[in-house]
A tleap script that builds the chain and sets N, CA, C and O, in Angstrom:
source leaprc.protein.ff14SB
mol = sequence {
  NMET THR ASP ARG LEU GLU HIE LEU HIE GLN
  ARG ILE THR ASP SER THR ASP PRO ASP GLY
  ASP PHE ALA VAL VAL CYS PRO LEU SER GLY
  LYS ARG PRO VAL PRO VAL ARG GLY GLU SER
  PHE PRO SER ALA GLU VAL ALA GLU GLU ALA
  VAL GLU LEU VAL CYS GLU TYR ARG THR LEU
  LEU ARG GLU VAL ASP PRO HIE LEU GLU SER
  ILE PRO ILE VAL ALA VAL GLU ARG ASP ALA
  ASP PRO LEU THR LEU ARG GLU ASP SER GLU
  GLY ARG GLY ARG SER SER ARG SER ILE SER
  LEU SER GLY GLU GLY ASP GLY GLU TRP LEU
  ARG MET ASP ASP ALA PRO VAL VAL HIE VAL
  ARG ARG ASP GLY GLU LEU LEU SER ASP GLY
  SER VAL ALA ARG GLN LEU ASP ALA GLN CLEU
}
set mol.1.N position { 89.960 67.030 94.840 }
set mol.1.CA position { 90.147 66.003 95.836 }
set mol.1.C position { 88.923 65.885 96.741 }
set mol.1.O position { 88.569 64.779 97.149 }
set mol.2.N position { 88.281 66.986 97.057 }
set mol.2.CA position { 87.090 66.955 97.909 }
set mol.2.C position { 86.015 66.077 97.295 }
set mol.2.O position { 85.349 65.314 97.994 }
set mol.3.N position { 85.849 66.189 95.971 }
set mol.3.CA position { 84.855 65.360 95.291 }
set mol.3.C position { 85.198 63.879 95.425 }
set mol.3.O position { 84.309 63.055 95.640 }
set mol.4.N position { 86.457 63.542 95.303 }
set mol.4.CA position { 86.876 62.139 95.429 }
set mol.4.C position { 86.630 61.632 96.850 }
set mol.4.O position { 86.179 60.501 97.031 }
set mol.5.N position { 86.922 62.455 97.858 }
set mol.5.CA position { 86.666 62.056 99.247 }
set mol.5.C position { 85.174 61.843 99.481 }
set mol.5.O position { 84.767 60.851 100.087 }
set mol.6.N position { 84.370 62.773 99.000 }
set mol.6.CA position { 82.914 62.651 99.159 }
set mol.6.C position { 82.382 61.410 98.456 }
set mol.6.O position { 81.509 60.718 98.980 }
set mol.7.N position { 82.907 61.133 97.274 }
set mol.7.CA position { 82.473 59.953 96.519 }
set mol.7.C position { 82.835 58.668 97.282 }
set mol.7.O position { 82.008 57.765 97.407 }
set mol.8.N position { 84.052 58.592 97.780 }
set mol.8.CA position { 84.472 57.414 98.552 }
set mol.8.C position { 83.638 57.270 99.822 }
set mol.8.O position { 83.193 56.174 100.164 }
set mol.9.N position { 83.433 58.379 100.509 }
set mol.9.CA position { 82.645 58.343 101.741 }
set mol.9.C position { 81.224 57.865 101.451 }
set mol.9.O position { 80.664 57.084 102.220 }
set mol.10.N position { 80.643 58.324 100.358 }
set mol.10.CA position { 79.280 57.906 100.006 }
set mol.10.C position { 79.241 56.419 99.666 }
set mol.10.O position { 78.299 55.725 100.048 }
set mol.11.N position { 80.246 55.925 98.958 }
set mol.11.CA position { 80.295 54.486 98.639 }
set mol.11.C position { 80.395 53.655 99.916 }
set mol.11.O position { 79.754 52.610 100.030 }
set mol.12.N position { 81.187 54.110 100.863 }
set mol.12.CA position { 81.309 53.402 102.145 }
set mol.12.C position { 79.973 53.429 102.874 }
set mol.12.O position { 79.491 52.396 103.338 }
set mol.13.N position { 79.377 54.614 102.975 }
set mol.13.CA position { 78.090 54.763 103.662 }
set mol.13.C position { 77.013 53.888 103.033 }
set mol.13.O position { 76.212 53.279 103.742 }
set mol.14.N position { 76.991 53.824 101.706 }
set mol.14.CA position { 75.996 53.013 101.004 }
set mol.14.C position { 76.141 51.524 101.300 }
set mol.14.O position { 75.173 50.774 101.173 }
set mol.15.N position { 77.332 51.088 101.690 }
set mol.15.CA position { 77.549 49.658 101.938 }
set mol.15.C position { 77.354 49.267 103.404 }
set mol.15.O position { 77.451 48.087 103.741 }
set mol.16.N position { 77.083 50.235 104.278 }
set mol.16.CA position { 76.926 49.929 105.698 }
set mol.16.C position { 75.559 49.333 105.999 }
set mol.16.O position { 74.606 49.484 105.234 }
set mol.17.N position { 75.495 48.653 107.132 }
set mol.17.CA position { 74.251 48.063 107.617 }
set mol.17.C position { 74.288 48.178 109.139 }
set mol.17.O position { 75.166 47.593 109.773 }
set mol.18.N position { 73.343 48.926 109.745 }
set mol.18.CA position { 73.397 49.119 111.198 }
set mol.18.C position { 73.322 47.814 111.986 }
set mol.18.O position { 73.745 47.767 113.141 }
set mol.19.N position { 72.791 46.760 111.380 }
set mol.19.CA position { 72.703 45.462 112.047 }
set mol.19.C position { 73.751 44.485 111.537 }
set mol.19.O position { 73.672 43.289 111.817 }
set mol.20.N position { 74.734 44.982 110.791 }
set mol.20.CA position { 75.751 44.118 110.197 }
set mol.20.C position { 76.644 43.462 111.241 }
set mol.20.O position { 76.830 43.986 112.340 }
set mol.21.N position { 77.190 42.311 110.878 }
set mol.21.CA position { 78.043 41.541 111.782 }
set mol.21.C position { 79.529 41.778 111.565 }
set mol.21.O position { 80.350 41.143 112.226 }
set mol.22.N position { 79.898 42.683 110.651 }
set mol.22.CA position { 81.308 42.888 110.336 }
set mol.22.C position { 81.681 44.356 110.483 }
set mol.22.O position { 80.854 45.248 110.296 }
set mol.23.N position { 82.942 44.583 110.823 }
set mol.23.CA position { 83.450 45.943 111.008 }
set mol.23.C position { 84.806 46.062 110.332 }
set mol.23.O position { 85.432 45.060 109.986 }
set mol.24.N position { 85.247 47.290 110.152 }
set mol.24.CA position { 86.562 47.588 109.609 }
set mol.24.C position { 87.350 48.238 110.742 }
set mol.24.O position { 86.943 49.270 111.276 }
set mol.25.N position { 88.479 47.631 111.105 }
set mol.25.CA position { 89.243 48.080 112.265 }
set mol.25.C position { 90.737 48.060 111.997 }
set mol.25.O position { 91.206 47.469 111.025 }
set mol.26.N position { 91.467 48.715 112.875 }
set mol.26.CA position { 92.925 48.578 112.930 }
set mol.26.C position { 93.194 47.362 113.815 }
set mol.26.O position { 92.756 47.351 114.965 }
set mol.27.N position { 93.898 46.335 113.326 }
set mol.27.CA position { 94.129 45.146 114.142 }
set mol.27.C position { 95.068 45.390 115.319 }
set mol.27.O position { 95.098 44.586 116.250 }
set mol.28.N position { 95.825 46.468 115.300 }
set mol.28.CA position { 96.747 46.768 116.395 }
set mol.28.C position { 96.041 47.369 117.597 }
set mol.28.O position { 96.350 47.044 118.743 }
set mol.29.N position { 95.085 48.253 117.319 }
set mol.29.CA position { 94.392 48.938 118.414 }
set mol.29.C position { 92.957 48.461 118.608 }
set mol.29.O position { 92.377 48.658 119.675 }
set mol.30.N position { 92.383 47.837 117.584 }
set mol.30.CA position { 90.985 47.431 117.651 }
set mol.30.C position { 90.018 48.574 117.389 }
set mol.30.O position { 88.802 48.390 117.439 }
set mol.31.N position { 90.555 49.751 117.111 }
set mol.31.CA position { 89.703 50.923 116.877 }
set mol.31.C position { 89.290 51.011 115.410 }
set mol.31.O position { 90.010 50.574 114.512 }
set mol.32.N position { 88.111 51.587 115.197 }
set mol.32.CA position { 87.606 51.785 113.843 }
set mol.32.C position { 88.085 53.146 113.344 }
set mol.32.O position { 87.821 54.166 113.981 }
set mol.33.N position { 88.782 53.170 112.217 }
set mol.33.CA position { 89.326 54.439 111.726 }
set mol.33.C position { 88.288 55.283 110.996 }
set mol.33.O position { 87.245 54.776 110.581 }
set mol.34.N position { 88.574 56.550 110.843 }
set mol.34.CA position { 87.777 57.425 109.990 }
set mol.34.C position { 87.927 56.887 108.573 }
set mol.34.O position { 89.055 56.643 108.146 }
set mol.35.N position { 86.880 56.699 107.848 }
set mol.35.CA position { 85.507 57.168 107.974 }
set mol.35.C position { 84.509 56.080 108.383 }
set mol.35.O position { 83.318 56.226 108.107 }
set mol.36.N position { 84.944 55.011 109.021 }
set mol.36.CA position { 84.028 53.912 109.376 }
set mol.36.C position { 83.809 53.789 110.880 }
set mol.36.O position { 83.327 52.761 111.357 }
set mol.37.N position { 84.155 54.814 111.614 }
set mol.37.CA position { 83.947 54.793 113.065 }
set mol.37.C position { 82.466 54.605 113.351 }
set mol.37.O position { 81.634 55.399 112.912 }
set mol.38.N position { 82.142 53.544 114.093 }
set mol.38.CA position { 80.761 53.279 114.454 }
set mol.38.C position { 79.944 52.571 113.381 }
set mol.38.O position { 78.756 52.323 113.589 }
set mol.39.N position { 80.538 52.243 112.253 }
set mol.39.CA position { 79.804 51.604 111.156 }
set mol.39.C position { 79.986 50.093 111.183 }
set mol.39.O position { 80.988 49.587 111.688 }
set mol.40.N position { 79.011 49.378 110.634 }
set mol.40.CA position { 79.128 47.933 110.467 }
set mol.40.C position { 78.657 47.566 109.065 }
set mol.40.O position { 78.028 48.366 108.371 }
set mol.41.N position { 78.980 46.323 108.661 }
set mol.41.CA position { 78.731 45.884 107.296 }
set mol.41.C position { 78.029 44.530 107.301 }
set mol.41.O position { 78.209 43.738 108.227 }
set mol.42.N position { 77.226 44.261 106.265 }
set mol.42.CA position { 76.376 43.067 106.273 }
set mol.42.C position { 77.096 41.741 106.042 }
set mol.42.O position { 76.574 40.694 106.424 }
set mol.43.N position { 78.281 41.756 105.427 }
set mol.43.CA position { 78.981 40.504 105.133 }
set mol.43.C position { 80.488 40.738 105.122 }
set mol.43.O position { 80.960 41.875 105.083 }
set mol.44.N position { 81.227 39.634 105.157 }
set mol.44.CA position { 82.691 39.727 105.114 }
set mol.44.C position { 83.141 40.338 103.784 }
set mol.44.O position { 84.085 41.126 103.748 }
set mol.45.N position { 82.465 39.971 102.696 }
set mol.45.CA position { 82.837 40.480 101.376 }
set mol.45.C position { 82.647 41.996 101.289 }
set mol.45.O position { 83.505 42.706 100.765 }
set mol.46.N position { 81.531 42.478 101.801 }
set mol.46.CA position { 81.261 43.926 101.781 }
set mol.46.C position { 82.263 44.651 102.681 }
set mol.46.O position { 82.732 45.736 102.338 }
set mol.47.N position { 82.592 44.059 103.825 }
set mol.47.CA position { 83.574 44.672 104.727 }
set mol.47.C position { 84.951 44.721 104.075 }
set mol.47.O position { 85.682 45.696 104.246 }
set mol.48.N position { 85.313 43.670 103.324 }
set mol.48.CA position { 86.600 43.669 102.614 }
set mol.48.C position { 86.641 44.774 101.560 }
set mol.48.O position { 87.667 45.432 101.388 }
set mol.49.N position { 85.530 44.977 100.859 }
set mol.49.CA position { 85.454 46.075 99.893 }
set mol.49.C position { 85.592 47.419 100.609 }
set mol.49.O position { 86.240 48.337 100.105 }
set mol.50.N position { 84.981 47.523 101.781 }
set mol.50.CA position { 85.084 48.759 102.568 }
set mol.50.C position { 86.522 49.007 103.002 }
set mol.50.O position { 86.956 50.158 103.058 }
set mol.51.N position { 87.270 47.946 103.309 }
set mol.51.CA position { 88.689 48.099 103.685 }
set mol.51.C position { 89.429 48.817 102.559 }
set mol.51.O position { 90.178 49.762 102.809 }
set mol.52.N position { 89.220 48.369 101.320 }
set mol.52.CA position { 89.886 48.992 100.176 }
set mol.52.C position { 89.487 50.461 100.039 }
set mol.52.O position { 90.332 51.317 99.777 }
set mol.53.N position { 88.201 50.749 100.217 }
set mol.53.CA position { 87.719 52.136 100.110 }
set mol.53.C position { 88.284 53.004 101.230 }
set mol.53.O position { 88.652 54.156 100.999 }
set mol.54.N position { 88.352 52.457 102.443 }
set mol.54.CA position { 88.897 53.215 103.577 }
set mol.54.C position { 90.380 53.500 103.352 }
set mol.54.O position { 90.847 54.604 103.634 }
set mol.55.N position { 91.113 52.528 102.854 }
set mol.55.CA position { 92.540 52.747 102.573 }
set mol.55.C position { 92.720 53.849 101.538 }
set mol.55.O position { 93.588 54.711 101.681 }
set mol.56.N position { 91.903 53.816 100.504 }
set mol.56.CA position { 91.961 54.854 99.472 }
set mol.56.C position { 91.587 56.221 100.060 }
set mol.56.O position { 92.238 57.225 99.772 }
set mol.57.N position { 90.549 56.248 100.872 }
set mol.57.CA position { 90.091 57.474 101.529 }
set mol.57.C position { 91.203 58.066 102.390 }
set mol.57.O position { 91.479 59.264 102.323 }
set mol.58.N position { 91.836 57.224 103.198 }
set mol.58.CA position { 92.886 57.703 104.102 }
set mol.58.C position { 94.135 58.144 103.338 }
set mol.58.O position { 94.832 59.060 103.775 }
set mol.59.N position { 94.423 57.508 102.216 }
set mol.59.CA position { 95.543 57.933 101.369 }
set mol.59.C position { 95.296 59.339 100.843 }
set mol.59.O position { 96.204 60.170 100.830 }
set mol.60.N position { 94.062 59.608 100.408 }
set mol.60.CA position { 93.711 60.952 99.949 }
set mol.60.C position { 93.825 61.979 101.086 }
set mol.60.O position { 94.326 63.084 100.883 }
set mol.61.N position { 93.357 61.602 102.274 }
set mol.61.CA position { 93.457 62.520 103.414 }
set mol.61.C position { 94.907 62.862 103.743 }
set mol.61.O position { 95.207 63.982 104.155 }
set mol.62.N position { 95.804 61.893 103.562 }
set mol.62.CA position { 97.226 62.151 103.854 }
set mol.62.C position { 97.846 63.161 102.897 }
set mol.62.O position { 98.880 63.752 103.205 }
set mol.63.N position { 97.221 63.363 101.735 }
set mol.63.CA position { 97.698 64.409 100.828 }
set mol.63.C position { 97.507 65.781 101.461 }
set mol.63.O position { 98.315 66.684 101.243 }
set mol.64.N position { 96.446 65.941 102.241 }
set mol.64.CA position { 96.166 67.196 102.935 }
set mol.64.C position { 96.872 67.233 104.282 }
set mol.64.O position { 97.403 68.267 104.688 }
set mol.65.N position { 96.874 66.110 104.963 }
set mol.65.CA position { 97.480 66.017 106.296 }
set mol.65.C position { 98.498 64.883 106.314 }
set mol.65.O position { 98.153 63.745 106.634 }
set mol.66.N position { 99.745 65.182 105.974 }
set mol.66.CA position { 100.770 64.131 105.917 }
set mol.66.C position { 101.051 63.487 107.285 }
set mol.66.O position { 101.730 62.463 107.358 }
set mol.67.N position { 100.536 64.080 108.356 }
set mol.67.CA position { 100.736 63.519 109.692 }
set mol.67.C position { 99.664 62.495 110.067 }
set mol.67.O position { 99.745 61.872 111.126 }
set mol.68.N position { 98.663 62.320 109.204 }
set mol.68.CA position { 97.643 61.312 109.468 }
set mol.68.C position { 98.316 59.951 109.511 }
set mol.68.O position { 99.012 59.548 108.579 }
set mol.69.N position { 98.092 59.263 110.602 }
set mol.69.CA position { 98.749 57.985 110.841 }
set mol.69.C position { 98.395 56.961 109.758 }
set mol.69.O position { 97.233 56.807 109.384 }
set mol.70.N position { 99.413 56.275 109.270 }
set mol.70.CA position { 99.202 55.172 108.344 }
set mol.70.C position { 99.115 53.899 109.172 }
set mol.70.O position { 100.095 53.487 109.793 }
set mol.71.N position { 97.943 53.278 109.181 }
set mol.71.CA position { 97.713 52.109 110.022 }
set mol.71.C position { 97.206 50.953 109.173 }
set mol.71.O position { 96.601 51.165 108.122 }
set mol.72.N position { 97.456 49.729 109.630 }
set mol.72.CA position { 96.840 48.603 108.921 }
set mol.72.C position { 95.340 48.604 109.184 }
set mol.72.O position { 94.891 49.006 110.257 }
set mol.73.N position { 94.578 48.157 108.211 }
set mol.73.CA position { 93.122 48.133 108.335 }
set mol.73.C position { 92.639 46.783 107.817 }
set mol.73.O position { 93.049 46.338 106.745 }
set mol.74.N position { 91.764 46.134 108.586 }
set mol.74.CA position { 91.239 44.816 108.214 }
set mol.74.C position { 89.746 44.747 108.493 }
set mol.74.O position { 89.191 45.560 109.233 }
set mol.75.N position { 89.114 43.754 107.880 }
set mol.75.CA position { 87.704 43.463 108.148 }
set mol.75.C position { 87.648 42.356 109.192 }
set mol.75.O position { 88.388 41.376 109.105 }
set mol.76.N position { 86.765 42.512 110.184 }
set mol.76.CA position { 86.622 41.513 111.246 }
set mol.76.C position { 85.146 41.290 111.549 }
set mol.76.O position { 84.293 42.132 111.267 }
set mol.77.N position { 84.875 40.118 112.138 }
set mol.77.CA position { 83.528 39.865 112.600 }
set mol.77.C position { 83.303 40.680 113.860 }
set mol.77.O position { 84.079 40.578 114.810 }
set mol.78.N position { 82.269 41.473 113.879 }
set mol.78.CA position { 82.037 42.450 114.937 }
set mol.78.C position { 81.775 41.835 116.293 }
set mol.78.O position { 82.275 42.340 117.299 }
set mol.79.N position { 81.015 40.770 116.354 }
set mol.79.CA position { 80.632 40.213 117.635 }
set mol.79.C position { 81.457 39.003 118.051 }
set mol.79.O position { 81.028 38.234 118.911 }
set mol.80.N position { 82.626 38.822 117.462 }
set mol.80.CA position { 83.467 37.692 117.847 }
set mol.80.C position { 83.863 37.839 119.314 }
set mol.80.O position { 84.121 38.944 119.791 }
set mol.81.N position { 83.908 36.725 120.013 }
set mol.81.CA position { 84.299 36.759 121.416 }
set mol.81.C position { 85.736 37.223 121.542 }
set mol.81.O position { 86.583 36.827 120.742 }
set mol.82.N position { 86.029 38.054 122.529 }
set mol.82.CA position { 87.411 38.472 122.738 }
set mol.82.C position { 88.240 37.306 123.263 }
set mol.82.O position { 87.703 36.303 123.733 }
set mol.83.N position { 89.540 37.458 123.175 }
set mol.83.CA position { 90.423 36.443 123.731 }
set mol.83.C position { 90.282 36.405 125.243 }
set mol.83.O position { 90.025 37.427 125.880 }
set mol.84.N position { 90.452 35.226 125.807 }
set mol.84.CA position { 90.348 35.044 127.247 }
set mol.84.C position { 91.674 34.524 127.776 }
set mol.84.O position { 92.236 33.572 127.234 }
set mol.85.N position { 92.168 35.144 128.826 }
set mol.85.CA position { 93.405 34.727 129.473 }
set mol.85.C position { 93.049 34.120 130.813 }
set mol.85.O position { 92.385 34.755 131.633 }
set mol.86.N position { 93.493 32.882 131.039 }
set mol.86.CA position { 93.198 32.194 132.286 }
set mol.86.C position { 94.514 31.731 132.897 }
set mol.86.O position { 95.364 31.160 132.213 }
set mol.87.N position { 94.670 31.983 134.186 }
set mol.87.CA position { 95.878 31.573 134.908 }
set mol.87.C position { 95.478 30.542 135.950 }
set mol.87.O position { 94.545 30.764 136.722 }
set mol.88.N position { 96.183 29.410 135.975 }
set mol.88.CA position { 95.915 28.330 136.921 }
set mol.88.C position { 97.179 27.997 137.691 }
set mol.88.O position { 98.250 27.852 137.102 }
set mol.89.N position { 97.059 27.877 139.004 }
set mol.89.CA position { 98.161 27.389 139.829 }
set mol.89.C position { 97.910 25.922 140.101 }
set mol.89.O position { 96.777 25.517 140.359 }
set mol.90.N position { 98.961 25.129 140.043 }
set mol.90.CA position { 98.815 23.687 140.202 }
set mol.90.C position { 99.261 23.254 141.592 }
set mol.90.O position { 100.454 23.238 141.897 }
set mol.91.N position { 98.294 22.904 142.426 }
set mol.91.CA position { 98.608 22.330 143.739 }
set mol.91.C position { 99.089 23.341 144.746 }
set mol.91.O position { 99.522 24.440 144.399 }
set mol.92.N position { 99.005 22.940 146.024 }
set mol.92.CA position { 99.466 23.810 147.105 }
set mol.92.C position { 100.977 23.745 147.225 }
set mol.92.O position { 101.588 22.688 147.069 }
set mol.93.N position { 101.552 24.876 147.502 }
set mol.93.CA position { 102.978 24.937 147.750 }
set mol.93.C position { 103.824 24.804 146.490 }
set mol.93.O position { 105.047 24.920 146.554 }
set mol.94.N position { 103.202 24.568 145.369 }
set mol.94.CA position { 103.971 24.460 144.128 }
set mol.94.C position { 103.983 25.817 143.439 }
set mol.94.O position { 102.984 26.537 143.447 }
set mol.95.N position { 105.098 26.152 142.857 }
set mol.95.CA position { 105.207 27.443 142.182 }
set mol.95.C position { 104.824 27.340 140.712 }
set mol.95.O position { 104.856 28.338 139.991 }
set mol.96.N position { 104.469 26.159 140.269 }
set mol.96.CA position { 104.116 25.961 138.873 }
set mol.96.C position { 102.763 26.603 138.571 }
set mol.96.O position { 101.829 26.501 139.367 }
set mol.97.N position { 102.666 27.244 137.454 }
set mol.97.CA position { 101.399 27.809 137.013 }
set mol.97.C position { 101.349 27.724 135.503 }
set mol.97.O position { 102.382 27.628 134.841 }
set mol.98.N position { 100.173 27.759 134.975 }
set mol.98.CA position { 100.018 27.714 133.522 }
set mol.98.C position { 99.105 28.853 133.087 }
set mol.98.O position { 98.230 29.301 133.827 }
set mol.99.N position { 99.340 29.296 131.879 }
set mol.99.CA position { 98.565 30.365 131.279 }
set mol.99.C position { 97.941 29.811 130.013 }
set mol.99.O position { 98.629 29.204 129.193 }
set mol.100.N position { 96.640 30.016 129.848 }
set mol.100.CA position { 95.947 29.578 128.635 }
set mol.100.C position { 95.317 30.785 127.965 }
set mol.100.O position { 94.658 31.593 128.619 }
set mol.101.N position { 95.518 30.905 126.674 }
set mol.101.CA position { 94.917 31.967 125.878 }
set mol.101.C position { 93.955 31.295 124.914 }
set mol.101.O position { 94.354 30.432 124.132 }
set mol.102.N position { 92.703 31.683 124.968 }
set mol.102.CA position { 91.714 31.046 124.103 }
set mol.102.C position { 90.758 32.087 123.558 }
set mol.102.O position { 90.686 33.215 124.045 }
set mol.103.N position { 90.040 31.685 122.552 }
set mol.103.CA position { 89.060 32.568 121.942 }
set mol.103.C position { 88.055 31.757 121.177 }
set mol.103.O position { 88.011 30.532 121.287 }
set mol.104.N position { 87.257 32.434 120.411 }
set mol.104.CA position { 86.247 31.744 119.619 }
set mol.104.C position { 86.954 30.827 118.626 }
set mol.104.O position { 87.947 31.228 118.019 }
set mol.105.N position { 86.473 29.640 118.457 }
set mol.105.CA position { 87.095 28.715 117.517 }
set mol.105.C position { 87.343 27.376 118.160 }
set mol.105.O position { 86.505 26.874 118.909 }
set mol.106.N position { 88.469 26.806 117.878 }
set mol.106.CA position { 88.781 25.451 118.319 }
set mol.106.C position { 89.477 25.407 119.665 }
set mol.106.O position { 90.602 24.915 119.754 }
set mol.107.N position { 88.853 25.898 120.698 }
set mol.107.CA position { 89.376 25.758 122.058 }
set mol.107.C position { 90.620 26.573 122.323 }
set mol.107.O position { 90.719 27.735 121.928 }
set mol.108.N position { 91.564 25.950 122.997 }
set mol.108.CA position { 92.773 26.613 123.471 }
set mol.108.C position { 93.682 26.994 122.306 }
set mol.108.O position { 93.926 26.181 121.415 }
set mol.109.N position { 94.175 28.209 122.312 }
set mol.109.CA position { 95.077 28.656 121.269 }
set mol.109.C position { 96.520 28.566 121.694 }
set mol.109.O position { 97.400 28.301 120.874 }
set mol.110.N position { 96.770 28.784 122.966 }
set mol.110.CA position { 98.141 28.850 123.458 }
set mol.110.C position { 98.139 28.434 124.917 }
set mol.110.O position { 97.278 28.860 125.687 }
set mol.111.N position { 99.087 27.613 125.296 }
set mol.111.CA position { 99.239 27.236 126.695 }
set mol.111.C position { 100.718 27.325 127.035 }
set mol.111.O position { 101.561 26.786 126.318 }
set mol.112.N position { 101.031 28.011 128.134 }
set mol.112.CA position { 102.406 28.154 128.584 }
set mol.112.C position { 102.479 27.731 130.042 }
set mol.112.O position { 101.651 28.136 130.858 }
set mol.113.N position { 103.467 26.921 130.362 }
set mol.113.CA position { 103.703 26.533 131.750 }
set mol.113.C position { 104.877 27.321 132.292 }
set mol.113.O position { 105.911 27.443 131.636 }
set mol.114.N position { 104.713 27.861 133.504 }
set mol.114.CA position { 105.752 28.613 134.199 }
set mol.114.C position { 106.347 29.755 133.373 }
set mol.114.O position { 107.544 30.029 133.457 }
set mol.115.N position { 105.521 30.407 132.591 }
set mol.115.CA position { 105.978 31.541 131.791 }
set mol.115.C position { 105.476 32.832 132.421 }
set mol.115.O position { 104.377 32.858 132.975 }
set mol.116.N position { 106.257 33.896 132.347 }
set mol.116.CA position { 105.794 35.174 132.895 }
set mol.116.C position { 104.659 35.732 132.044 }
set mol.116.O position { 104.633 35.554 130.826 }
set mol.117.N position { 103.740 36.397 132.691 }
set mol.117.CA position { 102.632 37.047 131.997 }
set mol.117.C position { 102.877 38.546 132.058 }
set mol.117.O position { 103.091 39.103 133.135 }
set mol.118.N position { 102.845 39.189 130.916 }
set mol.118.CA position { 103.049 40.632 130.860 }
set mol.118.C position { 101.907 41.271 130.085 }
set mol.118.O position { 101.269 40.628 129.252 }
set mol.119.N position { 101.663 42.522 130.365 }
set mol.119.CA position { 100.658 43.290 129.637 }
set mol.119.C position { 101.329 43.902 128.413 }
set mol.119.O position { 102.429 44.446 128.510 }
set mol.120.N position { 100.663 43.813 127.255 }
set mol.120.CA position { 101.212 44.407 126.046 }
set mol.120.C position { 100.364 45.578 125.554 }
set mol.120.O position { 100.753 46.271 124.614 }
set mol.121.N position { 99.208 45.804 126.184 }
set mol.121.CA position { 98.336 46.931 125.836 }
set mol.121.C position { 97.874 47.634 127.102 }
set mol.121.O position { 97.727 47.013 128.154 }
set mol.122.N position { 97.651 48.922 126.987 }
set mol.122.CA position { 97.039 49.709 128.046 }
set mol.122.C position { 96.123 50.706 127.369 }
set mol.122.O position { 96.539 51.433 126.466 }
set mol.123.N position { 94.878 50.738 127.806 }
set mol.123.CA position { 93.871 51.630 127.222 }
set mol.123.C position { 93.766 51.457 125.713 }
set mol.123.O position { 93.583 52.428 124.979 }
set mol.124.N position { 93.884 50.200 125.251 }
set mol.124.CA position { 93.742 49.906 123.839 }
set mol.124.C position { 94.967 50.183 122.991 }
set mol.124.O position { 94.961 49.911 121.791 }
set mol.125.N position { 96.009 50.715 123.589 }
set mol.125.CA position { 97.222 51.046 122.844 }
set mol.125.C position { 98.341 50.078 123.199 }
set mol.125.O position { 98.462 49.655 124.349 }
set mol.126.N position { 99.160 49.728 122.206 }
set mol.126.CA position { 100.297 48.857 122.457 }
set mol.126.C position { 101.312 49.561 123.345 }
set mol.126.O position { 101.568 50.754 123.181 }
set mol.127.N position { 101.894 48.814 124.294 }
set mol.127.CA position { 102.950 49.355 125.142 }
set mol.127.C position { 104.278 49.305 124.401 }
set mol.127.O position { 104.445 48.524 123.465 }
set mol.128.N position { 105.203 50.126 124.816 }
set mol.128.CA position { 106.519 50.137 124.185 }
set mol.128.C position { 107.281 48.864 124.538 }
set mol.128.O position { 106.971 48.194 125.523 }
set mol.129.N position { 108.273 48.542 123.726 }
set mol.129.CA position { 109.115 47.373 123.995 }
set mol.129.C position { 109.796 47.492 125.357 }
set mol.129.O position { 109.954 46.497 126.064 }
set mol.130.N position { 110.196 48.703 125.723 }
set mol.130.CA position { 110.855 48.922 127.013 }
set mol.130.C position { 109.942 48.593 128.181 }
set mol.130.O position { 110.382 48.002 129.168 }
set mol.131.N position { 108.679 48.969 128.078 }
set mol.131.CA position { 107.712 48.686 129.135 }
set mol.131.C position { 107.500 47.182 129.286 }
set mol.131.O position { 107.447 46.672 130.405 }
set mol.132.N position { 107.379 46.475 128.174 }
set mol.132.CA position { 107.207 45.018 128.218 }
set mol.132.C position { 108.468 44.376 128.786 }
set mol.132.O position { 108.380 43.448 129.591 }
set mol.133.N position { 109.641 44.859 128.376 }
set mol.133.CA position { 110.903 44.304 128.880 }
set mol.133.C position { 111.027 44.497 130.387 }
set mol.133.O position { 111.508 43.599 131.079 }
set mol.134.N position { 110.606 45.646 130.911 }
set mol.134.CA position { 110.669 45.874 132.364 }
set mol.134.C position { 109.757 44.906 133.107 }
set mol.134.O position { 110.117 44.414 134.176 }
set mol.135.N position { 108.580 44.627 132.550 }
set mol.135.CA position { 107.683 43.655 133.177 }
set mol.135.C position { 108.332 42.269 133.192 }
set mol.135.O position { 108.270 41.563 134.198 }
set mol.136.N position { 108.947 41.889 132.089 }
set mol.136.CA position { 109.622 40.585 132.028 }
set mol.136.C position { 110.763 40.515 133.030 }
set mol.136.O position { 110.912 39.519 133.738 }
set mol.137.N position { 111.571 41.571 133.091 }
set mol.137.CA position { 112.701 41.609 134.034 }
set mol.137.C position { 112.225 41.468 135.467 }
set mol.137.O position { 112.875 40.807 136.277 }
set mol.138.N position { 111.099 42.080 135.785 }
set mol.138.CA position { 110.578 42.028 137.164 }
set mol.138.C position { 110.106 40.626 137.528 }
set mol.138.O position { 110.116 40.258 138.702 }
set mol.139.N position { 109.694 39.841 136.537 }
set mol.139.CA position { 109.164 38.516 136.828 }
set mol.139.C position { 110.205 37.405 136.683 }
set mol.139.O position { 109.977 36.291 137.155 }
set mol.140.N position { 111.317 37.677 136.054 }
set mol.140.CA position { 112.343 36.626 135.859 }
set mol.140.C position { 113.415 36.649 136.909 }
set mol.140.O position { 114.334 35.830 136.872 }
savepdb mol mol.pdb
quit
């Protein structure tokens, strides 16, 4: 198994590019998993191939450490703009407000009027359903 891990790791390393525009990450946390922590890739296609290699690598590691977290892994553009949350109040004395969520691409992705805003992540980690529910309860 060690030989297989080393072979996979070498294939991943061979496909990296320090100036690459793509990364392999967990879409839930945004973190780069072992063995691609800190690595980037030259194209979307190469990053997609790396996703397959990383999944295979992590499957092998779980044979030794069954407690290794099984996480989704995807290829993403490394320098894409993060999502932006903007809150606007409309007029004086009015309680109406709107929330806009936007990112790189075709402008506004989501707009909500008079909707509660809650945090779903803290320190890069998803919050529990109970924590989100308490925030909603406090605002409704």
